[in-house]
C-alpha positions in Angstrom: 23.1 49.2 84.0 25.2 47.8 81.2 28.1 50.0 80.2 28.8 50.7 76.5 32.3 51.4 75.5 32.8 54.4 73.3 33.5 53.5 69.7 37.0 54.4 68.7 37.6 53.8 65.0 41.2 53.2 63.9 43.0 56.5 62.9 43.6 55.0 59.5 39.9 55.3 58.8 40.1 59.1 58.9 42.7 58.9 56.1 40.5 56.6 54.0 37.2 58.3 54.6 37.6 61.3 52.3 38.7 59.0 49.4 35.9 56.6 50.2 33.3 59.4 50.0 34.8 60.6 46.7 34.6 57.1 45.2 31.0 56.6 46.5 30.0 60.0 45.1 31.6 59.3 41.7 29.9 56.0 41.5 26.5 56.7 43.0 26.1 60.0 41.4 26.0 58.7 37.8 23.9 55.7 38.7 21.3 57.9 40.4 21.4 60.3 37.4 20.8 57.4 35.0 17.9 56.2 37.1 16.4 59.7 37.1 16.7 60.0 33.3 15.0 56.7 32.9 11.8 58.0 34.5 11.9 61.7 33.4 13.0 61.6 29.7 11.3 62.3 27.4 8.5 62.8 29.9 7.9 61.9 33.6 6.6 58.5 34.2 7.3 54.8 33.5 6.7 55.1 29.7 10.2 53.9 28.9 9.8 50.7 30.9 6.3 50.2 29.5 7.9 50.2 26.0 9.6 46.9 26.9 6.2 45.2 26.9 4.9 46.9 23.7 8.0 47.3 21.5 8.9 44.1 19.6 12.4 45.3 18.7 13.3 45.9 22.3 12.1 42.5 23.4 13.9 40.9 20.4 17.1 42.7 21.3 16.9 41.7 25.0 16.2 38.0 24.1 19.2 38.1 21.7 21.4 39.4 24.5 20.3 36.8 27.0 20.6 34.0 24.5 24.1 34.9 23.4 25.2 35.4 27.0 23.8 32.1 28.1 25.5 30.2 25.2 28.7 32.1 25.9 28.6 31.3 29.6 27.9 27.6 29.1 30.7 27.1 26.6 33.1 29.3 28.6 32.5 27.4 31.9 32.7 24.0 30.2 36.0 24.8 28.5 37.2 26.7 31.6 36.5 23.7 33.8 38.4 21.4 31.4 41.4 23.7 31.3 41.4 24.1 35.1 41.1 20.3 35.6 44.0 19.7 33.2 46.1 22.3 35.1 45.5 20.5 38.3 46.7 17.2 36.9 50.0 18.2 35.4 53.4 18.9 37.0 54.1 22.1 38.8 56.2 23.6 36.0 53.6 22.8 33.3 50.9 24.2 35.5 52.8 27.5 35.9 53.3 27.7 32.1 49.5 27.0 31.6 48.6 29.6 34.2 50.9 32.1 32.5 49.3 31.6 29.2 45.9 32.1 30.8 47.0 35.3 32.5 48.7 36.8 29.5 45.4 37.0 27.7 44.4 39.8 30.1 47.1 42.0 28.6 45.8 41.7 25.1 43.2 44.3 24.2 39.7 43.0 23.4 39.8 45.1 20.2 43.0 43.3 19.0 41.5 39.9 19.7 38.3 40.8 17.9 40.1 42.0 14.8 42.2 38.8 14.9 39.1 36.7 14.8 37.8 38.9 12.0 40.8 38.0 9.9 40.7 34.3 10.9 37.0 33.7 10.4 36.7 35.8 7.2 35.3 34.4 4.0 38.8 33.9 2.6 40.4 33.5 6.1 42.7 30.7 7.3 39.9 28.8 9.1 37.7 28.5 6.0 40.8 27.8 3.9 41.8 24.9 6.2 38.2 23.5 6.3 38.0 23.5 2.5 41.5 22.1 2.0 40.7 19.2 4.5 37.5 18.4 2.6 35.3 19.1 5.6 33.2 21.7 3.7 32.8 22.4 0.1 32.3 26.2 0.4 33.3 28.8 3.0 31.2 28.9 6.2 29.6 32.3 7.1 31.2 33.0 10.4 30.8 36.7 10.3 27.7 38.9 10.7 25.8 36.3 12.8 25.6 34.9 16.3 28.2 32.2 15.6 31.0 34.7 15.1 29.9 36.7 18.1 29.8 33.6 20.4 33.3 32.5 19.2 34.8 35.9 19.9 33.1 36.2 23.3 33.9 32.7 24.4 37.6 33.3 23.6 37.6 36.4 25.7 35.6 35.0 28.6 37.4 31.6 29.1 40.1 33.0 31.5 37.4 34.5 33.7 35.9 31.0 34.1 39.3 29.3 34.6 40.5 31.3 37.5 37.7 30.9 40.0 37.3 27.2 39.1 41.0 26.6 39.5 41.0 28.3 42.9 38.1 26.1 43.9 40.0 23.0 42.8 43.1 24.0 44.6 41.2 24.1 47.9 40.1 20.4 47.6 41.8 18.1 50.1 43.5 15.4 48.1 42.9 13.0 51.0 39.2 13.0 50.3 39.9 11.9 46.7 42.3 9.2 47.9 39.7 8.0 50.5 37.1 7.7 47.7 39.5 5.5 45.7 40.4 3.4 48.7 36.7 2.7 49.3 36.4 1.2 45.8 34.9 4.1 43.8 36.0 4.4 40.2 37.4 7.5 38.7 34.1 8.5 37.2 32.3 7.9 40.5 34.9 9.9 42.4 34.6 12.8 39.9 30.8 12.8 39.9 30.1 12.3 43.6 33.2 14.0 45.2 35.2 16.2 42.9 32.4 17.9 41.0 30.3 18.8 44.1 33.4 20.2 45.8 34.1 22.5 42.9 30.5 23.8 42.7 31.4 27.2 44.3 34.0 27.8 41.6 31.6 26.8 38.9 29.0 29.2 40.3 31.5 32.0 40.6 32.8 31.5 37.1 29.2 31.3 35.7 28.2 34.5 37.4 31.4 36.4 36.4 31.2 35.3 32.8 27.4 36.0 32.5 27.6 39.4 34.1 30.5 40.5 32.0 28.9 39.2 28.8 25.7 41.3 29.4 27.7 44.5 28.9 29.9 43.3 26.0 30.1 45.8 23.2 33.2 45.6 21.0 33.0 41.9 19.9 29.2 41.9 19.0 29.6 45.2 17.2 32.5 44.0 15.0 31.9 40.3 14.5 28.1 40.8 14.5 28.4 43.4 11.8 25.2 45.2 13.0 23.1 42.1 12.6 23.5 40.8 16.2 22.3 43.7 18.2 22.9 43.4 21.9 22.0 45.7 24.8 25.4 47.5 25.1 25.4 48.3 21.3 21.8 49.3 21.4 22.4 51.7 24.3 25.3 53.2 22.3 23.1 53.8 19.3 20.4 55.4 21.4 22.9 57.8 23.0 25.2 58.7 20.1 22.9 58.5 17.1 19.2 58.8 17.9 19.7 60.8 21.2 17.1 58.7 23.0 18.5 59.2 26.4 15.4 57.9 28.2 15.5 54.5 26.4 19.2 54.2 26.9 18.9 55.0 30.6 16.0 52.5 31.0 18.0 49.7 29.4 20.9 50.5 31.7 18.7 50.4 34.7 17.2 47.1 33.6 20.7 45.6 33.2 21.7 46.9 36.7 18.7 45.6 38.5 18.8 42.3 36.5 22.4 41.7 37.8 21.4 42.7 41.4 18.4 40.4 41.2 20.6 37.5 40.0 23.0 38.0 42.9 20.1 38.2 45.4 18.5 35.0 44.2 21.9 33.2 44.3 22.4 34.5 47.9 19.3 32.7 49.0 20.9 29.4 48.1 24.5 29.9 49.1 26.8 32.5 50.7 28.3 34.8 48.1 31.4 35.1 50.2 32.1 31.4 49.8 31.3 31.6 46.1 33.9 34.3 45.5 36.6 32.8 47.6 35.8 33.9 51.1 36.8 31.8 54.1 34.4 29.1 55.3 33.2 29.4 58.8 
């Protein structure tokens, strides 16, 4: 008969367990409550979810959210990759300064950044003033109250979230692989396309996921720079809760966002290990 040793958890777990249960309760409780509201308010059933198929305004709002998030993600990852690549090919001191400039953006409130863009991109702001003075345009460009202003503000906020995972992926590349490619006669473009870019794929995927997921729940920037004309999910949920008191619709949209993100992570996990994407050790 095989003998089974008795499980003896580390004593430290008994200290962590109460706090872990409190955290799980504080997290799962509200989530389960939102899920319950989505199928019980204003009446029991799936009427709130059925509204997605029959209400044009809801479909339009969801499509606006997805479109803005996709554009923001694409631009943020491309710019973030360029910044990370530049950081990898400068001296150590310059790299530290560049990294410090990237990190310091996390200390600046998103509200402060958004109002800064509001001043810069205004009808009589410095950006339009410079474009007119340079002769590039003849009249001010409408940056505010449209998707252009929202995308500019969101990309500015999201670039650091793309830079950091991509930079971490680049730092894990063995320079000897790049040197071997050059020694075998590959040009710089061939080395980048066939060696460097594939090796940084986990960082690109991590940055893309991080930026896209954070963009889905963005509220302040679309509300201010969009001026009410670019309605995204987070702002719509706020309106349903604070103004129209449509808790069922707000809960339904929250559940859709939650399961949309979980589905995205599940599909990605079918193609690669998420632990590798987010910096876990390769085994």
